[in-house]
C-alpha positions in Angstrom: -33.6 51.4 -50.0 -36.7 49.3 -49.7 -38.7 49.2 -46.4 -37.7 45.6 -45.9 -34.0 46.3 -46.5 -34.1 49.3 -44.2 -35.7 47.3 -41.4 -33.1 44.5 -41.9 -30.3 47.1 -41.7 -31.7 48.6 -38.5 -32.2 45.1 -37.0 -28.6 44.3 -37.6 -27.5 47.6 -36.0 -29.8 47.2 -33.0 -28.4 43.7 -32.4 -24.8 44.9 -32.7 -25.4 47.7 -30.3 -27.0 45.4 -27.7 -24.1 42.9 -28.0 -21.4 45.5 -27.4 -22.9 46.7 -24.1 -21.4 45.8 -20.8 -23.8 44.6 -18.0 -25.5 47.7 -16.8 -27.7 48.5 -13.8 -30.7 48.2 -16.1 -29.6 44.7 -17.2 -29.3 43.7 -13.5 -32.8 45.1 -12.8 -34.4 43.1 -15.5 -32.5 40.0 -14.5 -33.6 40.5 -10.9 -37.3 41.0 -11.8 -37.4 38.0 -14.1 -35.7 36.1 -11.3 -38.3 37.1 -8.8 -41.1 36.1 -11.2 -39.5 32.7 -11.8 -39.1 32.4 -8.0 -42.9 32.3 -7.6 -43.5 30.2 -10.7 -41.1 27.5 -9.5 -42.4 27.8 -5.9 -45.8 27.1 -7.3 -44.8 24.3 -9.6 -43.4 22.4 -6.7 -46.2 23.4 -4.4 -48.6 20.5 -5.2 -46.0 17.8 -4.4 -45.5 19.3 -0.9 -49.2 19.9 -0.1 -50.6 16.7 -1.6 -49.3 14.7 1.4 -51.5 16.7 3.8 -54.7 16.9 1.8 -55.8 13.5 2.9 -56.8 15.1 6.2 -58.4 18.3 5.0 -60.4 17.0 2.1 -60.2 13.2 2.6 -58.4 13.0 -0.7 -57.8 9.5 -2.0 -54.7 8.6 -3.9 -56.7 8.6 -7.1 -57.9 12.1 -6.4 -54.3 13.3 -5.9 -53.3 12.4 -9.4 -55.5 15.1 -11.1 -54.4 17.6 -8.4 -50.7 16.9 -9.3 -51.5 17.0 -13.0 -53.9 20.0 -13.2 -51.4 22.8 -13.0 -49.2 21.1 -15.6 -52.2 20.6 -18.0 -52.9 24.3 -17.6 -49.2 25.1 -18.2 -49.3 23.1 -21.4 -52.1 25.4 -22.7 -50.3 28.5 -21.4 -47.0 27.6 -23.0 -48.4 26.8 -26.4 -50.6 29.9 -26.6 -48.8 32.6 -24.7 -45.5 32.2 -26.5 -47.4 33.1 -29.7 -49.0 36.0 -27.9 -45.5 37.3 -27.0 -44.4 37.1 -30.6 -47.5 39.0 -31.7 -48.0 41.6 -28.9 -44.6 41.8 -27.2 -42.7 40.2 -24.4 -43.7 42.7 -21.8 -47.4 42.6 -22.4 -47.4 38.8 -22.3 -45.4 38.8 -19.1 -48.0 41.0 -17.3 -50.8 38.8 -18.5 -49.2 35.6 -17.3 -48.6 37.0 -13.8 -52.2 38.3 -13.6 -53.7 34.9 -14.4 -51.4 33.1 -12.0 -51.8 35.5 -9.0 -55.6 35.7 -9.2 -56.3 32.0 -9.4 -53.6 31.0 -6.9 -55.3 33.3 -4.3 -58.7 31.9 -5.2 -57.3 28.4 -4.8 -56.2 29.2 -1.3 -59.9 29.3 -0.3 -61.0 26.2 -2.1 -63.9 24.3 -0.3 -63.1 20.9 -1.9 -60.4 19.2 -3.8 -62.1 19.7 -7.2 -62.3 23.5 -6.8 -58.6 23.4 -6.0 -58.0 21.3 -9.1 -59.8 23.9 -11.3 -57.9 26.8 -9.7 -54.6 25.0 -10.2 -55.5 24.4 -13.8 -56.2 28.1 -14.6 -53.2 29.3 -12.5 -51.1 26.8 -14.5 -52.0 28.6 -17.8 -50.2 31.7 -16.4 -47.3 29.6 -15.1 -46.9 27.8 -18.5 -46.3 31.0 -20.4 -43.9 32.4 -17.9 -40.6 30.4 -18.1 -40.4 30.2 -22.0 -41.2 33.9 -22.1 -38.4 34.6 -19.6 -36.0 32.7 -21.8 -36.9 34.6 -24.9 -36.9 38.0 -23.2 -33.5 37.5 -21.6 -32.0 36.2 -24.9 -33.4 39.3 -26.7 -31.9 41.8 -24.3 -28.6 40.3 -22.9 -25.2 40.8 -24.6 -24.0 37.6 -26.3 -21.0 37.1 -24.0 -23.1 37.4 -20.8 -26.3 35.7 -22.0 -25.7 32.4 -20.3 -24.3 33.7 -17.0 -27.0 36.4 -16.6 -29.8 33.9 -17.3 -28.2 31.6 -14.8 -28.4 34.4 -12.2 -32.1 34.9 -12.9 -32.8 31.2 -12.4 -30.7 31.1 -9.3 -33.0 33.6 -7.8 -35.9 31.7 -9.1 -34.8 28.3 -7.8 -34.7 29.6 -4.3 -38.5 29.3 -4.5 -38.2 25.5 -4.4 -36.6 25.1 -1.0 -38.8 27.9 0.3 -41.8 25.9 -0.7 -40.3 22.8 0.9 -39.5 24.3 4.2 -42.8 26.3 4.4 -44.6 23.0 3.8 -42.6 21.4 6.6 -43.2 24.3 9.0 -46.9 24.8 8.2 -47.8 21.1 8.2 -50.4 20.5 10.9 -50.8 24.2 12.0 -53.5 26.7 11.2 -52.3 30.4 11.6 -55.3 32.7 12.0 -57.6 29.7 11.6 -56.5 28.9 8.0 -54.8 25.6 7.3 -51.0 25.8 6.6 -51.3 24.7 3.0 -53.8 27.5 2.3 -51.1 30.0 3.5 -48.7 28.6 1.0 -51.1 29.5 -1.8 -51.7 33.0 -0.3 -48.0 33.7 -0.1 -47.5 32.7 -3.8 -50.4 34.8 -5.0 -49.4 37.9 -3.0 -45.8 37.6 -4.1 -46.9 37.4 -7.8 -48.8 40.7 -7.4 -45.7 42.4 -6.1 -43.6 41.1 -9.0 -46.4 42.3 -11.4 -45.9 45.9 -10.1 -42.1 45.6 -10.5 -42.4 44.1 -14.0 -44.6 46.9 -15.3 -41.4 49.0 -15.5 -39.4 46.6 -17.7 -38.4 47.7 -21.2 -39.9 46.0 -24.2 -37.4 43.9 -26.3 -35.8 46.1 -28.9 -35.2 43.1 -31.2 -38.9 42.4 -31.2 -39.8 46.1 -31.7 -37.7 46.5 -34.8 -38.8 43.1 -36.1 -42.4 44.3 -36.1 -41.6 47.7 -37.6 -41.5 49.8 -34.5 -37.9 51.0 -35.0 -38.2 54.4 -33.2 -39.3 52.6 -30.0 -36.5 50.1 -30.4 -34.0 53.0 -30.8 -35.2 54.6 -27.5 -34.8 51.3 -25.6 -31.3 50.8 -26.8 -30.3 54.4 -26.1 -31.6 53.8 -22.5 -29.2 50.9 -22.1 -26.3 52.9 -23.7 -26.9 55.8 -21.3 -26.8 53.4 -18.4 -23.5 52.1 -19.6 -22.0 55.5 -18.8 -18.7 54.8 -20.6 -17.1 54.9 -24.0 -18.5 52.0 -25.9 -16.7 50.1 -28.7 -18.0 50.5 -32.3 -20.7 47.9 -32.9 -19.8 45.0 -35.2 -22.7 44.8 -37.5 -23.6 41.3 -38.7 -24.8 40.9 -42.3 -26.7 37.7 -41.5 -30.4 38.2 -42.3 -33.1 36.5 -40.4 -35.5 36.7 -43.3 -39.2 36.3 -43.3 -40.3 33.7 -40.7 -43.6 32.5 -39.3 -44.7 29.8 -36.9 -44.9 27.4 -39.9 -41.2 28.0 -40.5 -40.4 25.9 -37.4 -41.6 22.8 -39.3 -39.5 23.5 -42.4 -35.7 23.5 -43.1 -33.4 25.0 -41.8 -35.4 25.0 -38.5 -37.0 21.6 -38.6 -34.0 19.7 -37.1 -33.8 22.1 -34.2 -37.6 22.0 -33.7 -37.5 18.2 -33.6 -34.5 18.2 -31.2 -36.2 20.7 -28.8 -39.6 19.0 -28.9 -38.1 15.5 -28.1 -35.9 17.1 -25.5 -38.8 18.7 -23.7 -40.8 15.6 -23.5 -37.9 13.6 -22.1 -36.6 16.2 -19.7 -39.9 16.2 -17.8 -39.2 12.6 -16.7 -35.9 13.7 -15.0 -36.6 17.2 -13.8 -40.2 17.3 -12.7 -40.5 13.5 -12.2 -38.2 14.0 -9.3 -39.4 17.3 -7.9 -43.1 16.6 -8.0 -43.1 13.0 -6.7 -40.3 12.7 -4.1 -42.5 13.2 -1.0 -44.8 10.4 -2.3 -41.8 8.2 -3.1 -40.5 8.7 0.5 -43.9 7.8 2.0 -43.8 4.6 -0.1 -40.4 3.8 1.4 -42.1 3.8 4.8 -41.3 7.3 6.1 -44.0 9.4 7.8 -45.5 12.5 6.1 -43.5 14.8 8.4 -40.3 12.9 7.8 -40.8 12.8 4.0 -41.4 16.6 3.9 -38.3 17.1 6.1 -36.0 15.0 3.8 -37.6 16.6 0.7 -37.0 20.1 2.0 -33.3 19.2 2.6 -32.8 17.8 -0.9 -34.4 21.0 -2.4 -31.4 23.0 -1.2 -29.6 21.6 -4.2 -31.8 23.6 -6.6 -30.4 27.1 -5.9 -26.9 25.8 -5.0 -26.7 23.9 -8.3 -28.0 26.9 -10.1 -25.4 29.1 -8.6 -22.7 26.6 -9.5 -23.7 26.9 -13.2 -22.9 30.6 -13.3 -19.1 30.3 -13.7 -19.4 27.2 -16.0 -22.2 28.2 -18.4 -20.1 30.5 -20.6 -17.0 28.2 -20.5 -18.7 25.1 -21.9 -20.9 24.6 -24.9 -24.5 24.7 -23.7 -25.4 21.4 -25.5 -22.6 19.5 -23.7 -23.5 20.9 -20.4 -27.1 19.7 -21.0 -25.7 16.2 -21.8 -23.5 16.1 -18.7 -26.4 17.2 -16.5 -28.7 14.5 -17.9 -26.0 11.8 -17.3 -25.7 13.0 -13.7 -29.4 12.9 -13.2 -29.6 9.4 -14.4 -26.9 8.3 -12.0 -28.0 10.1 -8.9 -31.7 9.1 -9.6 -30.8 5.4 -9.5 -28.8 5.9 -6.3 -31.7 7.8 -4.7 -34.2 5.2 -5.8 -32.3 2.3 -4.1 -31.2 4.3 -1.0 -32.8 3.4 2.3 -31.1 5.4 5.0 -32.1 9.0 5.7 -28.5 10.2 5.2 -28.2 8.5 1.8 -31.6 9.8 0.7 -30.7 13.4 1.6 -27.2 13.1 0.1 -28.3 11.6 -3.2 -31.4 13.7 -3.4 -29.3 16.9 -2.9 -26.8 15.8 -5.6 -29.7 15.1 -7.9 -31.3 18.5 -7.5 -27.9 20.3 -7.8 -26.9 18.6 -11.0 -30.4 19.0 -12.4 -30.0 22.8 -12.1 -26.8 22.8 -14.0 -28.9 21.0 -16.6 -31.9 23.4 -16.2 -30.0 26.7 -16.6 -28.2 25.4 -19.6 -31.4 24.4 -21.4 -33.3 27.5 -20.5 -30.6 29.6 -22.0 -30.3 27.2 -24.9 -33.9 27.2 -26.0 -34.0 31.0 -26.1 -31.0 31.1 -28.5 -32.1 28.7 -31.3 -34.6 30.6 -33.4 -35.2 34.0 -35.0 -36.8 36.9 -33.1 -40.3 36.7 -34.6 -40.7 33.0 -33.6 -38.4 32.8 -30.6 -41.1 32.9 -27.9 -43.4 30.7 -30.1 -40.7 28.0 -30.5 -39.7 28.1 -26.8 -43.4 28.1 -25.7 -44.6 25.3 -28.0 -41.7 23.1 -27.1 -42.0 23.8 -23.4 -45.7 23.0 -23.6 -44.8 19.4 -24.4 -42.8 19.2 -21.2 -45.9 20.5 -19.2 -48.1 17.9 -20.9 -45.5 15.2 -20.2 -45.3 16.4 -16.6 -49.0 16.2 -16.2 -48.7 12.5 -17.3 -45.9 11.9 -14.7 -48.3 11.0 -11.8 -50.0 8.4 -14.0 -46.8 7.0 -15.5 -44.3 7.1 -12.7 -46.6 6.4 -9.8 -47.7 3.3 -11.7 -44.0 2.3 -12.1 -43.5 3.1 -8.4 -46.4 0.8 -7.4 -45.2 -2.0 -9.7 -41.4 -1.9 -9.3 -40.7 0.3 -6.3 -38.6 3.5 -6.2 -35.6 1.9 -7.8 -37.7 0.7 -10.8 -39.3 4.2 -11.1 -35.9 5.9 -11.3 -34.7 3.3 -13.8 -37.5 4.6 -16.1 -36.2 8.1 -15.5 -32.6 7.0 -16.3 -33.8 5.5 -19.6 -35.5 8.8 -20.6 -32.2 10.7 -19.8 -30.2 8.3 -22.1 -32.6 9.1 -25.0 -32.3 12.8 -24.2 -28.5 12.7 -24.4 -28.6 11.1 -27.8 -31.2 13.6 -29.1 -29.2 16.7 -28.0 -25.7 15.3 -28.9 -26.8 14.5 -32.4 -29.2 17.3 -33.3 -28.2 20.3 -31.1 -26.1 23.2 -32.5 -23.4 25.1 -30.6 -24.6 28.5 -29.3 -22.3 29.6 -26.5 -21.1 33.2 -26.9 -22.5 33.5 -30.4 -24.7 36.4 -31.4 -28.4 35.5 -31.8 -28.4 36.6 -35.4 -25.5 34.4 -36.2 -27.2 31.4 -34.5 -30.5 32.1 -36.2 -28.7 32.5 -39.5 -28.1 28.7 -39.4 
């Protein structure tokens, strides 16, 4: 048997053994650690929106200066997503994970001690490079290691832990606004908390196993075998015989993403990521500014925003019993429709009760949407380009999100909150068409079957 044929046979056997596993304690550990890492990533991504409203006082920041502050982390995230995904496919998921957390934690801590807004912008940009690589890497890593029948639900659990970071950022901003514990302004403590938390997660993550699918794909079959045996020993019970798929992944490279049979999926995912930034991050990063434009005080806007962010973990938790019972692509479509509807209702709402109610519904439905697409983008491509595909597509959403302050704040100034959310709704309609027409079905299918076309 040739070396290539032997590797392909081992790849199929490794995949079958991973898919027959029940959820073990080791699975739960890696889901929890990935969840904690996404907690601080998402905490940080929503940090700028909460602190931007108080930087007028500390740095005398003008509205024009707030735009690059809001955009800087997302520009960095664009670079991180497009480069670190490729790093993960070349050097391994675990090594790339440790690198992303190192970059994020160091520059978030430095940013806490910024002496002017431009130093903070630079620190946010470099920290964003680490953040940009994190979420697509998490999607690829979880897809690699989780059994097919549990892949969606376990990924949803990880993101439910992660999305608790958004209300934590919101309520911390509300509690620390206007106070200076130990002589440091409250917003500086928010960055310190994020950086220290990431260091703790880095220590936990150093014990994670490497992806056996990736190991066997790069010819490190003995290491892949040891990782799979570790999972099988944790199962602690009689396992069914593995059902070995004969579907080959074949030779793939980053260029393969732009050729059939992957081209239609690549186009679908790239268009999706540009459009989802309008709905998902357009809301989360700009709501405090939108509320101030409606005439609410800074303190009031932070309070209402914090209450709406409770929908993020609650909506994420609601996705857990649904995500394996409904095709991922149709759950994404349903979520996008819900975001368009509740965004318009939020945009035209004027009373605090309506603002909180519609904002909560928006964030809850957006995380049904988010968990579905994070699982989905990790399922669509072969092992050797999985992180590259997810990262390069996700980088476009970071770039689009960096443009959000310039696009949506301009719409807000011209047409008000209702007009701004009409723009968001239009983007969601285009997204629905894109996924409905070009997206394949993936729920409960083995990765090798999906990547076999």
